[in-house]
MIBA-359489 format. One record per residue (C-alpha): x, y, z. Coordinates in nm, 3 decimals. Last residue first. Layout:
N
+---------+---------+---------+
!       u !       v !       w !
+---------+---------+---------+
!       X !       Y !       Z !
...
+---------+---------+---------+
END
This chain:
334
+---------+---------+---------+
!       u !       v !       w !
+---------+---------+---------+
!  -4.016 !  -6.292 !  -3.033 !
!  -4.320 !  -6.143 !  -3.205 !
!  -4.509 !  -6.472 !  -3.184 !
!  -4.428 !  -6.507 !  -2.814 !
!  -4.556 !  -6.155 !  -2.750 !
!  -4.877 !  -6.228 !  -2.941 !
!  -4.943 !  -6.548 !  -2.748 !
!  -4.873 !  -6.387 !  -2.412 !
!  -5.105 !  -6.094 !  -2.493 !
!  -5.385 !  -6.327 !  -2.601 !
!  -5.354 !  -6.536 !  -2.284 !
!  -5.357 !  -6.224 !  -2.066 !
!  -5.666 !  -6.085 !  -2.239 !
!  -5.865 !  -6.408 !  -2.193 !
!  -5.741 !  -6.450 !  -1.835 !
!  -5.841 !  -6.093 !  -1.751 !
!  -6.198 !  -6.147 !  -1.873 !
!  -6.229 !  -6.489 !  -1.711 !
!  -6.128 !  -6.336 !  -1.377 !
!  -6.368 !  -6.046 !  -1.430 !
!  -6.669 !  -6.267 !  -1.510 !
!  -6.883 !  -6.128 !  -1.226 !
!  -6.676 !  -5.902 !  -1.002 !
!  -6.986 !  -5.737 !  -0.852 !
!  -6.915 !  -5.378 !  -0.965 !
!  -6.684 !  -5.453 !  -1.258 !
!  -6.961 !  -5.670 !  -1.400 !
!  -6.874 !  -5.906 !  -1.680 !
!  -7.021 !  -6.114 !  -1.964 !
!  -6.777 !  -6.240 !  -2.228 !
!  -6.831 !  -6.279 !  -2.603 !
!  -6.719 !  -6.614 !  -2.745 !
!  -6.949 !  -6.604 !  -3.046 !
!  -7.014 !  -6.252 !  -3.172 !
!  -7.307 !  -6.066 !  -3.013 !
!  -7.682 !  -6.100 !  -3.073 !
!  -7.714 !  -6.434 !  -2.888 !
!  -7.521 !  -6.279 !  -2.599 !
!  -7.804 !  -6.028 !  -2.552 !
!  -8.062 !  -6.302 !  -2.489 !
!  -7.835 !  -6.481 !  -2.244 !
!  -7.782 !  -6.159 !  -2.049 !
!  -8.157 !  -6.094 !  -2.050 !
!  -8.225 !  -6.435 !  -1.896 !
!  -7.949 !  -6.389 !  -1.640 !
!  -8.091 !  -6.063 !  -1.506 !
!  -7.983 !  -5.709 !  -1.598 !
!  -7.803 !  -5.419 !  -1.423 !
!  -7.533 !  -5.641 !  -1.272 !
!  -7.416 !  -5.717 !  -1.628 !
!  -7.264 !  -5.370 !  -1.646 !
!  -7.032 !  -5.493 !  -1.923 !
!  -7.087 !  -5.718 !  -2.226 !
!  -6.738 !  -5.786 !  -2.362 !
!  -6.620 !  -5.853 !  -2.717 !
!  -6.256 !  -5.955 !  -2.765 !
!  -6.081 !  -5.887 !  -3.093 !
!  -5.734 !  -5.977 !  -3.219 !
!  -5.597 !  -5.743 !  -3.483 !
!  -5.624 !  -5.806 !  -3.858 !
!  -5.930 !  -5.581 !  -3.904 !
!  -5.710 !  -5.297 !  -3.778 !
!  -5.575 !  -5.275 !  -4.135 !
!  -5.903 !  -5.108 !  -4.238 !
!  -5.803 !  -4.783 !  -4.061 !
!  -6.063 !  -4.516 !  -3.988 !
!  -6.344 !  -4.710 !  -4.152 !
!  -6.244 !  -5.013 !  -3.944 !
!  -6.273 !  -4.821 !  -3.617 !
!  -6.602 !  -4.656 !  -3.718 !
!  -6.753 !  -4.989 !  -3.823 !
!  -6.646 !  -5.150 !  -3.496 !
!  -6.802 !  -4.873 !  -3.289 !
!  -7.140 !  -4.882 !  -3.463 !
!  -7.169 !  -5.260 !  -3.486 !
!  -7.072 !  -5.316 !  -3.122 !
!  -7.310 !  -5.049 !  -2.994 !
!  -7.589 !  -5.188 !  -3.214 !
!  -7.539 !  -5.535 !  -3.066 !
!  -7.542 !  -5.385 !  -2.715 !
!  -7.872 !  -5.195 !  -2.774 !
!  -7.845 !  -4.815 !  -2.770 !
!  -8.028 !  -4.643 !  -2.482 !
!  -7.790 !  -4.802 !  -2.233 !
!  -7.880 !  -5.065 !  -1.972 !
!  -7.609 !  -5.313 !  -2.065 !
!  -7.280 !  -5.176 !  -2.193 !
!  -7.081 !  -5.292 !  -2.492 !
!  -6.701 !  -5.299 !  -2.451 !
!  -6.505 !  -5.390 !  -2.764 !
!  -6.158 !  -5.504 !  -2.665 !
!  -5.911 !  -5.448 !  -2.948 !
!  -5.580 !  -5.631 !  -2.907 !
!  -5.229 !  -5.526 !  -3.008 !
!  -5.303 !  -5.158 !  -2.953 !
!  -5.131 !  -4.871 !  -3.135 !
!  -5.416 !  -4.819 !  -3.386 !
!  -5.675 !  -4.718 !  -3.126 !
!  -5.501 !  -4.399 !  -3.012 !
!  -5.557 !  -4.223 !  -3.344 !
!  -5.927 !  -4.303 !  -3.311 !
!  -5.972 !  -4.047 !  -3.032 !
!  -5.827 !  -3.758 !  -3.233 !
!  -6.026 !  -3.864 !  -3.536 !
!  -6.349 !  -3.879 !  -3.338 !
!  -6.326 !  -3.550 !  -3.152 !
!  -6.685 !  -3.465 !  -3.245 !
!  -6.757 !  -3.603 !  -3.591 !
!  -6.430 !  -3.639 !  -3.781 !
!  -6.539 !  -3.878 !  -4.054 !
!  -6.412 !  -4.179 !  -3.857 !
!  -6.616 !  -4.058 !  -3.559 !
!  -6.940 !  -4.059 !  -3.763 !
!  -7.126 !  -4.276 !  -3.514 !
!  -6.988 !  -4.225 !  -3.167 !
!  -6.668 !  -4.333 !  -2.994 !
!  -6.601 !  -4.316 !  -2.622 !
!  -6.251 !  -4.218 !  -2.508 !
!  -5.992 !  -4.498 !  -2.487 !
!  -5.913 !  -4.681 !  -2.164 !
!  -5.580 !  -4.852 !  -2.230 !
!  -5.453 !  -5.177 !  -2.078 !
!  -5.081 !  -5.247 !  -2.040 !
!  -4.975 !  -5.602 !  -1.953 !
!  -4.829 !  -5.792 !  -1.660 !
!  -4.663 !  -6.126 !  -1.583 !
!  -4.463 !  -6.142 !  -1.260 !
!  -4.582 !  -6.487 !  -1.162 !
!  -4.954 !  -6.399 !  -1.143 !
!  -5.112 !  -6.099 !  -1.319 !
!  -5.044 !  -5.728 !  -1.287 !
!  -5.257 !  -5.497 !  -1.503 !
!  -5.076 !  -5.168 !  -1.568 !
!  -5.319 !  -4.889 !  -1.656 !
!  -5.321 !  -4.630 !  -1.932 !
!  -5.571 !  -4.348 !  -1.978 !
!  -5.696 !  -4.185 !  -2.296 !
!  -5.844 !  -3.833 !  -2.271 !
!  -6.204 !  -3.712 !  -2.288 !
!  -6.342 !  -3.978 !  -2.057 !
!  -6.666 !  -3.858 !  -1.898 !
!  -6.811 !  -3.841 !  -2.249 !
!  -7.156 !  -3.972 !  -2.151 !
!  -7.302 !  -3.952 !  -1.798 !
!  -7.284 !  -4.171 !  -1.490 !
!  -6.938 !  -4.065 !  -1.376 !
!  -6.582 !  -4.197 !  -1.374 !
!  -6.259 !  -4.000 !  -1.421 !
!  -5.966 !  -4.234 !  -1.480 !
!  -5.786 !  -4.378 !  -1.179 !
!  -5.521 !  -4.623 !  -1.297 !
!  -5.404 !  -4.874 !  -1.034 !
!  -5.530 !  -5.163 !  -1.243 !
!  -5.818 !  -5.414 !  -1.273 !
!  -6.100 !  -5.210 !  -1.116 !
!  -5.992 !  -4.867 !  -1.243 !
!  -5.974 !  -5.004 !  -1.597 !
!  -6.319 !  -5.164 !  -1.576 !
!  -6.476 !  -4.848 !  -1.435 !
!  -6.320 !  -4.643 !  -1.715 !
!  -6.461 !  -4.873 !  -1.984 !
!  -6.819 !  -4.881 !  -1.851 !
!  -7.020 !  -4.825 !  -2.171 !
!  -7.073 !  -4.459 !  -2.079 !
!  -6.968 !  -4.328 !  -2.420 !
!  -6.960 !  -4.592 !  -2.695 !
!  -6.692 !  -4.857 !  -2.686 !
!  -6.322 !  -4.937 !  -2.702 !
!  -6.096 !  -5.077 !  -2.429 !
!  -5.745 !  -5.111 !  -2.569 !
!  -5.500 !  -5.397 !  -2.534 !
!  -5.122 !  -5.429 !  -2.525 !
!  -5.080 !  -5.052 !  -2.512 !
!  -4.904 !  -4.776 !  -2.708 !
!  -5.058 !  -4.429 !  -2.696 !
!  -5.068 !  -4.235 !  -3.022 !
!  -4.901 !  -3.898 !  -2.988 !
!  -4.875 !  -3.654 !  -3.277 !
!  -4.585 !  -3.407 !  -3.281 !
!  -4.592 !  -3.152 !  -3.562 !
!  -4.271 !  -2.992 !  -3.683 !
!  -4.167 !  -2.651 !  -3.806 !
!  -3.808 !  -2.656 !  -3.923 !
!  -3.488 !  -2.459 !  -3.910 !
!  -3.131 !  -2.574 !  -3.968 !
!  -2.842 !  -2.382 !  -3.817 !
!  -2.690 !  -2.071 !  -3.971 !
!  -2.338 !  -2.102 !  -4.110 !
!  -2.024 !  -1.986 !  -3.928 !
!  -1.844 !  -1.687 !  -4.075 !
!  -1.528 !  -1.724 !  -4.280 !
!  -1.172 !  -1.605 !  -4.230 !
!  -0.929 !  -1.426 !  -4.465 !
!  -0.628 !  -1.218 !  -4.379 !
!  -0.391 !  -1.470 !  -4.529 !
!  -0.027 !  -1.443 !  -4.422 !
!   0.160 !  -1.714 !  -4.612 !
!  -0.019 !  -1.680 !  -4.943 !
!   0.210 !  -1.847 !  -5.198 !
!   0.296 !  -2.159 !  -4.997 !
!  -0.068 !  -2.165 !  -4.879 !
!  -0.248 !  -2.036 !  -4.568 !
!  -0.628 !  -2.043 !  -4.590 !
!  -0.697 !  -2.277 !  -4.298 !
!  -0.483 !  -2.067 !  -4.066 !
!  -0.718 !  -1.776 !  -4.140 !
!  -0.993 !  -1.934 !  -3.930 !
!  -1.273 !  -2.133 !  -4.091 !
!  -1.641 !  -2.091 !  -4.001 !
!  -1.838 !  -2.366 !  -3.829 !
!  -2.121 !  -2.561 !  -3.992 !
!  -2.469 !  -2.486 !  -3.858 !
!  -2.641 !  -2.719 !  -3.613 !
!  -2.890 !  -2.966 !  -3.751 !
!  -3.264 !  -2.951 !  -3.676 !
!  -3.489 !  -3.257 !  -3.630 !
!  -3.234 !  -3.524 !  -3.535 !
!  -3.437 !  -3.821 !  -3.414 !
!  -3.344 !  -4.046 !  -3.122 !
!  -3.474 !  -4.376 !  -2.983 !
!  -3.395 !  -4.409 !  -2.612 !
!  -3.703 !  -4.618 !  -2.538 !
!  -3.858 !  -4.742 !  -2.862 !
!  -4.167 !  -4.601 !  -3.037 !
!  -4.070 !  -4.289 !  -3.229 !
!  -4.236 !  -4.285 !  -3.570 !
!  -4.022 !  -4.075 !  -3.803 !
!  -4.012 !  -3.783 !  -4.043 !
!  -4.367 !  -3.810 !  -4.174 !
!  -4.401 !  -3.560 !  -4.457 !
!  -4.684 !  -3.305 !  -4.417 !
!  -4.483 !  -3.057 !  -4.624 !
!  -4.497 !  -2.747 !  -4.402 !
!  -4.564 !  -2.913 !  -4.066 !
!  -4.291 !  -3.174 !  -4.109 !
!  -4.419 !  -3.477 !  -3.918 !
!  -4.308 !  -3.660 !  -3.601 !
!  -4.515 !  -3.952 !  -3.470 !
!  -4.482 !  -3.999 !  -3.095 !
!  -4.569 !  -4.350 !  -2.976 !
!  -4.320 !  -4.357 !  -2.689 !
!  -4.322 !  -4.026 !  -2.499 !
!  -4.107 !  -3.726 !  -2.598 !
!  -3.792 !  -3.573 !  -2.450 !
!  -3.640 !  -3.272 !  -2.625 !
!  -3.258 !  -3.247 !  -2.619 !
!  -3.115 !  -2.913 !  -2.732 !
!  -2.754 !  -2.983 !  -2.828 !
!  -2.477 !  -2.770 !  -2.678 !
!  -2.280 !  -2.550 !  -2.920 !
!  -1.930 !  -2.668 !  -3.007 !
!  -1.648 !  -2.478 !  -2.843 !
!  -1.428 !  -2.267 !  -3.071 !
!  -1.113 !  -2.421 !  -3.216 !
!  -0.785 !  -2.279 !  -3.086 !
!  -0.528 !  -2.218 !  -3.359 !
!  -0.310 !  -2.008 !  -3.126 !
!  -0.578 !  -1.740 !  -3.144 !
!  -0.940 !  -1.829 !  -3.090 !
!  -1.234 !  -1.968 !  -3.286 !
!  -1.584 !  -1.835 !  -3.236 !
!  -1.828 !  -2.028 !  -3.018 !
!  -2.101 !  -2.254 !  -3.158 !
!  -2.462 !  -2.145 !  -3.106 !
!  -2.680 !  -2.332 !  -2.856 !
!  -2.986 !  -2.526 !  -2.972 !
!  -3.312 !  -2.341 !  -3.008 !
!  -3.668 !  -2.451 !  -2.923 !
!  -3.968 !  -2.238 !  -3.020 !
!  -4.316 !  -2.301 !  -2.877 !
!  -4.614 !  -2.281 !  -3.113 !
!  -4.828 !  -2.522 !  -2.908 !
!  -4.669 !  -2.563 !  -2.567 !
!  -4.467 !  -2.877 !  -2.503 !
!  -4.414 !  -3.049 !  -2.169 !
!  -4.775 !  -3.175 !  -2.187 !
!  -4.685 !  -3.413 !  -2.473 !
!  -4.821 !  -3.708 !  -2.277 !
!  -4.726 !  -4.055 !  -2.151 !
!  -4.367 !  -3.991 !  -2.038 !
!  -4.162 !  -4.243 !  -1.840 !
!  -4.063 !  -4.423 !  -2.161 !
!  -3.848 !  -4.124 !  -2.267 !
!  -3.797 !  -4.115 !  -2.644 !
!  -3.537 !  -3.860 !  -2.756 !
!  -3.592 !  -3.571 !  -2.998 !
!  -3.276 !  -3.386 !  -3.105 !
!  -3.206 !  -3.020 !  -3.181 !
!  -2.844 !  -2.987 !  -3.288 !
!  -2.574 !  -2.752 !  -3.155 !
!  -2.372 !  -2.523 !  -3.380 !
!  -2.024 !  -2.631 !  -3.482 !
!  -1.728 !  -2.457 !  -3.322 !
!  -1.529 !  -2.184 !  -3.497 !
!  -1.192 !  -2.236 !  -3.663 !
!  -0.872 !  -2.097 !  -3.519 !
!  -0.662 !  -1.799 !  -3.628 !
!  -0.291 !  -1.882 !  -3.609 !
!  -0.140 !  -1.709 !  -3.912 !
!   0.239 !  -1.677 !  -3.926 !
!   0.459 !  -1.458 !  -3.713 !
!   0.626 !  -1.158 !  -3.873 !
!   0.820 !  -0.989 !  -3.598 !
!   0.932 !  -1.316 !  -3.436 !
!   1.194 !  -1.201 !  -3.180 !
!   0.934 !  -1.205 !  -2.908 !
!   0.614 !  -1.370 !  -3.017 !
!   0.294 !  -1.243 !  -3.177 !
!   0.147 !  -1.517 !  -3.388 !
!  -0.121 !  -1.395 !  -3.625 !
!  -0.502 !  -1.389 !  -3.600 !
!  -0.801 !  -1.379 !  -3.833 !
!  -1.100 !  -1.557 !  -3.684 !
!  -1.340 !  -1.841 !  -3.771 !
!  -1.701 !  -1.783 !  -3.673 !
!  -1.907 !  -2.022 !  -3.463 !
!  -2.180 !  -2.226 !  -3.629 !
!  -2.537 !  -2.115 !  -3.561 !
!  -2.745 !  -2.341 !  -3.336 !
!  -3.019 !  -2.558 !  -3.484 !
!  -3.368 !  -2.414 !  -3.466 !
!  -3.688 !  -2.607 !  -3.386 !
!  -4.042 !  -2.473 !  -3.415 !
!  -4.340 !  -2.646 !  -3.249 !
!  -4.679 !  -2.796 !  -3.335 !
!  -4.867 !  -3.000 !  -3.075 !
!  -5.101 !  -3.302 !  -3.063 !
!  -5.149 !  -3.551 !  -2.778 !
!  -5.171 !  -3.337 !  -2.464 !
!  -5.304 !  -3.498 !  -2.148 !
!  -5.277 !  -3.251 !  -1.867 !
!  -5.120 !  -3.400 !  -1.556 !
!  -5.359 !  -3.441 !  -1.268 !
!  -5.469 !  -3.164 !  -1.030 !
+---------+---------+---------+
END
């Protein structure tokens, strides 16, 4: 069984309680009235999110789960400070957006390997009686308790990060394309909505160059308004550098209508995506003859590519087009 793809969870995080300070006095031979030596407590542990690039899902988290950092230890005699509580480190995949569940405020967008976010602070430690000694009060019997740690409900939303994303209506051939050009093995079948979860594949080109290609679940009309699982699917579109619109031959909806429908839903969800590079691809070309291919191309944007993952038709041109766009964008960013 493959790993479950989880892209939205809500959890509770609790910082550890600070350790208590103590009241203690020196007890030494020939020193009947030793001074105070009660130590301070240790700080409570923090709850910290850390980006782990090896992860691609939030499957390690259960909705409603509670995570607690360790409490600090109480202080000791001889002015010994209590041990600090251990931090609770929670690993998340790149592309995790962290929001406060109660206020809706976005706390951070975790995209870089090793990036950290403190989501619940440990409580401050209590003071031992040594801290309260003064010239007038030489034997204080006062100590303070450690403070409670921070508490928060947070929502983790994952948006996969890829160089290019395959977008189209259900059954347009996206999963077949990804499985053909990479080692990814998304579920493939001849009926709509086979892909319910995004899949990532590494496409290796010549001379050590490679890029990440994402197979995104099929979009239908009304997706931007929440029809079906539209909003959940669309969230994964915005992390891609390049949008590859896949329109399939032999479907009930004409290729030009597929392109119009999907593009309108994507732009309605987030108009800023209009600025991204676009590549339009007519897939499943093995199902139609050359005359019909030419006729369909006239209805699609100029520069559209014709491919067949089954016969290999146009696949080299397809990969070259994506690779060139990825190189250009990476060079621009550098």
